[in-house]
DSSP file (Angstrom, degrees, kcal/mol; ACC not computed):
  #  RESIDUE AA STRUCTURE BP1 BP2  ACC     N-H-->O    O-->H-N    N-H-->O    O-->H-N    TCO  KAPPA ALPHA  PHI   PSI    X-CA   Y-CA   Z-CA
    1    1 A M              0   0    0      0, 0.0    46,-0.1     0, 0.0    43,-0.1   0.000 360.0 360.0 360.0 146.8  132.3  116.9  138.7
    2    2 A H    >   -     0   0    0     44,-0.9     3,-1.5     1,-0.2    45,-0.1  -0.352 360.0-139.4 -61.2 129.7  135.8  118.2  138.5
    3    3 A S  T 3  S+     0   0    0      1,-0.3    -1,-0.2    -2,-0.1     0, 0.0   0.704  98.0  59.4 -68.4 -19.8  138.1  115.6  140.1
    4    4 A Q  T 3  S+     0   0    0      2,-0.0     2,-0.6     0, 0.0    -1,-0.3   0.529  79.5 104.7 -86.3  -4.7  140.3  118.2  141.9
    5    5 A F    <   +     0   0    0     -3,-1.5     2,-0.5     3,-0.0     3,-0.1  -0.674  44.9 177.5 -82.5 119.6  137.3  119.6  143.8
    6    6 A D    >   -     0   0    0     -2,-0.6     3,-1.9     1,-0.1     4,-0.4  -0.939  18.1-161.5-123.9 106.6  137.5  118.5  147.5
    7    7 A I  G >> S+     0   0    0     -2,-0.5     3,-1.7     1,-0.3     4,-0.8   0.769  86.0  72.4 -60.1 -26.5  134.7  119.9  149.6
    8    8 A H  G 34 S+     0   0    0      1,-0.3     3,-0.3     2,-0.2    -1,-0.3   0.773  87.1  65.0 -61.9 -24.7  136.6  119.1  152.8
    9    9 A T  G <4 S+     0   0    0     -3,-1.9    -1,-0.3     1,-0.2    -2,-0.2   0.797 108.2  39.8 -63.3 -28.9  139.0  122.0  151.9
   10   10 A Y  T <4 S+     0   0    0     -3,-1.7    -1,-0.2    -4,-0.4    -2,-0.2   0.508  82.6 121.4-104.0  -8.1  136.1  124.4  152.3
   11   11 A L     <  -     0   0    0     -4,-0.8     2,-0.2    -3,-0.3    17,-0.0  -0.263  55.7-133.0 -61.0 145.8  134.3  123.0  155.4
   12   12 A V        -     0   0    0     16,-0.3     2,-0.2     3,-0.0    -1,-0.1  -0.590  13.7-153.1-102.3 160.7  134.1  125.5  158.2
   13   13 A S    >>  -     0   0    0     -2,-0.2     4,-1.0     1,-0.0     3,-0.7  -0.700  39.4 -93.1-121.2 176.0  134.8  125.2  161.9
   14   14 A H  G >4 S+     0   0    0      1,-0.2     3,-0.7    -2,-0.2    13,-0.0   0.874 125.1  57.7 -57.6 -39.0  133.5  127.0  165.0
   15   15 A A  G >4 S+     0   0    0      1,-0.2     3,-0.8     2,-0.2    -1,-0.2   0.823 103.6  53.3 -63.5 -31.0  136.4  129.4  164.8
   16   16 A D  G <4 S+     0   0    0     -3,-0.7     3,-0.3     1,-0.2    -1,-0.2   0.753 111.6  45.2 -73.4 -24.2  135.3  130.4  161.3
   17   17 A M  G X< S+     0   0    0     -4,-1.0     3,-2.1    -3,-0.7    -1,-0.2   0.022  70.1 124.8-111.0  25.8  131.8  131.2  162.4
   18   18 A W  G X   +     0   0    0     -3,-0.8     3,-2.2     1,-0.3    -1,-0.2   0.793  64.3  69.5 -56.2 -30.6  132.6  133.2  165.6
   19   19 A F  G 3  S+     0   0    0      1,-0.3    -1,-0.3    -3,-0.3     3,-0.1   0.620  87.6  65.2 -69.9 -10.4  130.6  136.1  164.3
   20   20 A F  G X  S-     0   0    0     -3,-2.1     3,-2.4     1,-0.2    -1,-0.3   0.472  85.9-173.6 -85.1  -2.2  127.4  134.1  164.8
   21   21 A E  G X   +     0   0    0     -3,-2.2     3,-1.8     1,-0.3    -1,-0.2  -0.210  68.3  13.4  49.6-115.5  128.2  134.2  168.5
   22   22 A D  G 3  S+     0   0    0      1,-0.3     3,-0.3     2,-0.1    -1,-0.3   0.688 132.3  51.9 -65.9 -18.3  125.7  132.0  170.4
   23   23 A E  G <> S+     0   0    0     -3,-2.4     4,-2.7     1,-0.2    -1,-0.3   0.202  74.6 111.0-101.5  15.4  124.5  130.4  167.2
   24   24 A A  H <> S+     0   0    0     -3,-1.8     4,-2.6     1,-0.2     5,-0.2   0.880  75.8  52.1 -59.3 -41.4  128.0  129.5  165.9
   25   25 A D  H  > S+     0   0    0     -3,-0.3     4,-2.1    -4,-0.2    -1,-0.2   0.918 112.3  45.6 -62.7 -42.5  127.5  125.7  166.4
   26   26 A I  H  > S+     0   0    0      1,-0.2     4,-2.9     2,-0.2    -2,-0.2   0.913 111.7  52.7 -64.8 -42.6  124.3  125.8  164.4
   27   27 A A  H  X S+     0   0    0     -4,-2.7     4,-2.9     1,-0.2     5,-0.3   0.898 108.3  50.4 -61.4 -41.7  126.0  128.0  161.7
   28   28 A V  H  X S+     0   0    0     -4,-2.6     4,-2.5     2,-0.2   -16,-0.3   0.945 113.5  44.9 -60.9 -49.0  128.8  125.5  161.4
   29   29 A D  H  X S+     0   0    0     -4,-2.1     4,-2.1     1,-0.2    -2,-0.2   0.925 115.9  46.7 -61.5 -45.4  126.4  122.6  160.9
   30   30 A Q  H  X S+     0   0    0     -4,-2.9     4,-2.4     2,-0.2    -2,-0.2   0.933 114.0  46.7 -64.3 -47.4  124.2  124.5  158.5
   31   31 A M  H  X S+     0   0    0     -4,-2.9     4,-2.7     1,-0.2    -2,-0.2   0.920 113.1  48.4 -63.8 -44.2  127.1  125.8  156.4
   32   32 A N  H  X S+     0   0    0     -4,-2.5     4,-2.1    -5,-0.3    -1,-0.2   0.876 110.8  51.4 -65.7 -36.3  128.8  122.4  156.2
   33   33 A E  H  X S+     0   0    0     -4,-2.1     4,-1.4    -5,-0.2    -1,-0.2   0.937 111.4  48.0 -62.3 -45.0  125.5  120.8  155.2
   34   34 A M  H  X S+     0   0    0     -4,-2.4     4,-0.8     1,-0.2     3,-0.3   0.912 109.7  52.1 -63.2 -42.2  125.1  123.4  152.5
   35   35 A L  H >X S+     0   0    0     -4,-2.7     4,-0.9     1,-0.2     3,-0.8   0.881 105.8  54.8 -62.9 -37.3  128.6  122.9  151.2
   36   36 A H  H 3X S+     0   0    0     -4,-2.1     4,-2.1     1,-0.2     3,-0.3   0.835  99.0  62.7 -64.7 -31.0  128.1  119.1  151.0
   37   37 A Y  H 3X S+     0   0    0     -4,-1.4     4,-2.8    -3,-0.3    -1,-0.2   0.787  92.3  65.2 -64.7 -25.5  125.0  119.8  148.8
   38   38 A I  H <X S+     0   0    0     -4,-0.8     4,-1.0    -3,-0.8    -1,-0.2   0.939 106.9  41.3 -59.8 -45.0  127.4  121.4  146.2
   39   39 A V  H  < S+     0   0    0     -4,-0.9     3,-0.4    -3,-0.3    -2,-0.2   0.927 116.5  49.1 -66.5 -45.5  129.0  118.0  145.8
   40   40 A T  H  < S+     0   0    0     -4,-2.1    -2,-0.2     1,-0.2    -1,-0.2   0.873 119.3  36.6 -62.8 -39.3  125.6  116.2  145.8
   41   41 A L  H  < S+     0   0    0     -4,-2.8    -1,-0.2    -5,-0.1    -2,-0.2   0.488  90.9 112.0 -97.9  -4.4  124.0  118.5  143.3
   42   42 A A     <  -     0   0    0     -4,-1.0     2,-0.2    -3,-0.4    39,-0.0  -0.346  64.7-124.7 -69.6 150.0  126.9  119.2  141.0
   43   43 A D    >   -     0   0    0      1,-0.1     3,-1.6    -2,-0.0    -1,-0.1  -0.578  23.3-112.7 -88.5 158.2  126.9  117.8  137.4
   44   44 A S  T 3  S+     0   0    0      1,-0.3    -1,-0.1    -2,-0.2    -2,-0.1   0.742 116.7  51.1 -64.5 -22.4  129.7  115.6  136.2
   45   45 A D  T 3  S+     0   0    0    -44,-0.1    -1,-0.3   -43,-0.1     2,-0.2   0.331  78.1 123.5 -99.4   8.4  130.8  118.4  133.7
   46   46 A D    <   -     0   0    0     -3,-1.6   -44,-0.9     1,-0.1     2,-0.1  -0.488  59.5-129.0 -66.9 136.7  130.9  121.2  136.3
   47   47 A T     >  -     0   0    0     -2,-0.2     4,-2.2   -46,-0.1     5,-0.2  -0.387  16.5-112.5 -84.2 163.9  134.3  122.8  136.3
   48   48 A L  H  > S+     0   0    0      1,-0.2     4,-2.6     2,-0.2     5,-0.2   0.906 119.6  53.5 -59.5 -42.4  136.5  123.5  139.3
   49   49 A D  H  > S+     0   0    0      1,-0.2     4,-2.1     2,-0.2    -1,-0.2   0.900 107.8  50.5 -60.4 -41.6  136.0  127.2  138.8
   50   50 A C  H  > S+     0   0    0      2,-0.2     4,-1.8     1,-0.2    -2,-0.2   0.936 112.6  45.1 -62.5 -47.7  132.2  126.8  138.8
   51   51 A L  H  X S+     0   0    0     -4,-2.2     4,-1.9     1,-0.2    -2,-0.2   0.889 112.8  50.4 -66.7 -39.7  132.2  124.8  142.0
   52   52 A E  H  X S+     0   0    0     -4,-2.6     4,-2.5     1,-0.2    -1,-0.2   0.861 107.0  55.6 -67.0 -33.7  134.6  127.1  143.8
   53   53 A E  H  X S+     0   0    0     -4,-2.1     4,-2.5    -5,-0.2    -1,-0.2   0.899 106.5  50.3 -63.3 -40.1  132.4  130.1  142.7
   54   54 A V  H  X S+     0   0    0     -4,-1.8     4,-2.5     2,-0.2    -2,-0.2   0.898 109.4  51.3 -66.0 -39.5  129.4  128.4  144.4
   55   55 A V  H  X S+     0   0    0     -4,-1.9     4,-2.6     2,-0.2     5,-0.2   0.948 110.7  48.8 -59.9 -48.2  131.4  127.9  147.6
   56   56 A R  H  X S+     0   0    0     -4,-2.5     4,-2.6     1,-0.2     5,-0.2   0.920 111.6  49.4 -58.3 -44.9  132.4  131.6  147.5
   57   57 A R  H  X S+     0   0    0     -4,-2.5     4,-2.9     2,-0.2    -1,-0.2   0.918 111.2  49.4 -61.8 -43.6  128.8  132.7  147.0
   58   58 A C  H  X S+     0   0    0     -4,-2.5     4,-2.3     2,-0.2     5,-0.2   0.949 112.9  45.7 -61.1 -49.7  127.6  130.5  149.8
   59   59 A L  H  X S+     0   0    0     -4,-2.6     4,-1.7     1,-0.2    -1,-0.2   0.918 115.5  46.8 -62.3 -43.3  130.2  131.8  152.3
   60   60 A F  H  X S+     0   0    0     -4,-2.6     4,-2.4    -5,-0.2     5,-0.2   0.938 111.7  50.5 -63.7 -47.0  129.6  135.4  151.3
   61   61 A D  H  X S+     0   0    0     -4,-2.9     4,-2.2     1,-0.2    -1,-0.2   0.880 109.4  51.3 -60.3 -38.6  125.8  135.1  151.5
   62   62 A W  H  < S+     0   0    0     -4,-2.3    -1,-0.2    -5,-0.2    -2,-0.2   0.865 110.7  47.8 -69.2 -34.9  125.9  133.5  154.9
   63   63 A I  H  < S+     0   0    0     -4,-1.7    -2,-0.2    -5,-0.2    -1,-0.2   0.907 118.5  40.9 -69.0 -40.5  128.1  136.3  156.3
   64   64 A E  H  < S+     0   0    0     -4,-2.4    -2,-0.2     1,-0.2    -1,-0.2   0.750 123.7  36.6 -78.8 -25.4  125.9  138.9  154.8
   65   65 A N    ><  +     0   0    0     -4,-2.2     3,-2.0    -5,-0.2    -1,-0.2  -0.719  56.9 177.8-135.0  83.3  122.6  137.3  155.6
   66   66 A P  G >  S+     0   0    0      0, 0.0     3,-2.0     0, 0.0     4,-0.2   0.660  73.3  82.2 -61.3 -15.4  122.5  135.4  159.0
   67   67 A D  G >  S+     0   0    0      1,-0.3     3,-2.0     2,-0.2     4,-0.1   0.694  70.3  81.4 -62.8 -16.1  118.8  134.6  158.4
   68   68 A L  G X  S+     0   0    0     -3,-2.0     3,-1.7     1,-0.3    -1,-0.3   0.678  71.3  79.6 -64.2 -14.5  120.0  131.7  156.3
   69   69 A L  G <  S+     0   0    0     -3,-2.0    -1,-0.3     1,-0.3    -2,-0.2   0.770  86.3  59.9 -60.0 -24.1  120.5  129.8  159.5
   70   70 A A  G <  S+     0   0    0     -3,-2.0    -1,-0.3    -4,-0.2    -2,-0.2   0.467  77.8 121.2 -86.2  -1.4  116.8  129.2  159.4
   71   71 A L    <   -     0   0    0     -3,-1.7     2,-0.2    -4,-0.1    -3,-0.0  -0.367  56.0-138.1 -66.7 139.4  116.8  127.3  156.1
   72   72 A E     >  -     0   0    0     -2,-0.1     4,-2.2     1,-0.1     3,-0.3  -0.470  32.0 -98.7 -84.9 166.3  115.6  123.8  156.0
   73   73 A S  H  > S+     0   0    0      1,-0.2     4,-2.3     2,-0.2     5,-0.2   0.889 124.0  50.5 -56.3 -43.7  117.4  121.1  154.1
   74   74 A D  H  > S+     0   0    0      1,-0.2     4,-1.9     2,-0.2    -1,-0.2   0.857 110.2  50.6 -66.1 -32.8  115.1  121.3  151.1
   75   75 A E  H  > S+     0   0    0     -3,-0.3     4,-2.4     2,-0.2    -1,-0.2   0.859 108.8  52.0 -71.0 -35.5  115.6  125.1  151.0
   76   76 A M  H  X S+     0   0    0     -4,-2.2     4,-2.8     2,-0.2     5,-0.2   0.920 108.7  50.7 -63.7 -43.4  119.3  124.7  151.1
   77   77 A Q  H  X S+     0   0    0     -4,-2.3     4,-2.6     1,-0.2    -2,-0.2   0.904 110.6  48.9 -62.1 -40.8  119.2  122.3  148.2
   78   78 A T  H  X S+     0   0    0     -4,-1.9     4,-2.3     2,-0.2    -1,-0.2   0.927 111.0  50.5 -63.1 -44.9  117.1  124.8  146.2
   79   79 A Y  H  X S+     0   0    0     -4,-2.4     4,-2.4     1,-0.2    -2,-0.2   0.931 112.7  45.6 -58.4 -47.8  119.6  127.5  147.0
   80   80 A I  H  X S+     0   0    0     -4,-2.8     4,-2.9     2,-0.2     5,-0.2   0.903 110.5  53.6 -65.7 -41.1  122.5  125.4  145.9
   81   81 A T  H  X S+     0   0    0     -4,-2.6     4,-2.1    -5,-0.2    -1,-0.2   0.916 111.4  46.4 -58.1 -43.2  120.7  124.3  142.7
   82   82 A E  H  X S+     0   0    0     -4,-2.3     4,-2.4     2,-0.2    -2,-0.2   0.897 112.3  49.9 -66.5 -40.9  120.1  128.0  141.9
   83   83 A Q  H  X S+     0   0    0     -4,-2.4     4,-2.5     2,-0.2    -2,-0.2   0.898 110.4  50.1 -65.9 -39.9  123.7  129.0  142.7
   84   84 A L  H  X S+     0   0    0     -4,-2.9     4,-2.5     2,-0.2    -2,-0.2   0.924 111.0  49.3 -62.6 -44.2  125.1  126.2  140.5
   85   85 A A  H  X S+     0   0    0     -4,-2.1     4,-2.4    -5,-0.2    -2,-0.2   0.920 112.6  47.8 -61.7 -43.8  122.8  127.2  137.6
   86   86 A D  H  X S+     0   0    0     -4,-2.4     4,-2.4     2,-0.2    -2,-0.2   0.916 112.3  48.6 -63.7 -43.1  123.9  130.9  138.0
   87   87 A A  H  X S+     0   0    0     -4,-2.5     4,-2.0     2,-0.2    -2,-0.2   0.885 111.4  50.1 -66.1 -38.4  127.6  129.9  138.1
   88   88 A R  H  X S+     0   0    0     -4,-2.5     4,-2.1     2,-0.2    -1,-0.2   0.927 111.4  48.5 -63.6 -44.6  127.2  127.7  135.0
   89   89 A Q  H  X S+     0   0    0     -4,-2.4     4,-2.5     1,-0.2    -2,-0.2   0.897 108.7  53.8 -62.7 -40.6  125.5  130.5  133.2
   90   90 A Q  H  X S+     0   0    0     -4,-2.4     4,-2.2     1,-0.2    -1,-0.2   0.904 107.8  50.7 -60.5 -41.8  128.3  132.9  134.2
   91   91 A E  H  X S+     0   0    0     -4,-2.0     4,-1.7     2,-0.2    -1,-0.2   0.907 109.8  50.1 -62.3 -42.1  130.9  130.5  132.8
   92   92 A I  H  X S+     0   0    0     -4,-2.1     4,-1.1     1,-0.2    -2,-0.2   0.928 111.8  47.7 -62.5 -45.1  129.0  130.3  129.5
   93   93 A E  H  < S+     0   0    0     -4,-2.5     3,-0.3     1,-0.2    -1,-0.2   0.868 110.9  51.1 -65.3 -37.1  128.8  134.1  129.2
   94   94 A E  H  < S+     0   0    0     -4,-2.2    -1,-0.2     1,-0.2    -2,-0.2   0.803 107.5  54.0 -70.3 -28.7  132.5  134.5  130.0
   95   95 A D  H  <        0   0    0     -4,-1.7    -1,-0.2     1,-0.2    -2,-0.2   0.733 360.0 360.0 -76.3 -22.6  133.4  132.0  127.3
   96   96 A D     <        0   0    0     -4,-1.1    -1,-0.2    -3,-0.3    -2,-0.2   0.483 360.0 360.0 -75.7 360.0  131.5  133.9  124.7
């Protein structure tokens, strides 16, 4: 994993998740758990751009789809694994 990637830079707070209203605390916990999975599931050769792209996708998807609050941990891991694979593929295609 890219040595300059620090997940703590991207962790969210209650103020960031105000739009979830009464579920803001749950949203903060869920999003931060998901962001930590990026670090856990990343490969050693993932670039900083790839990891930041996955962070962007996660944050955007959560804003657009509040149903993601209902994901279980294993479903979050699957989601992150899929996002990492997509971001890696995107990098390969951009390099060609």
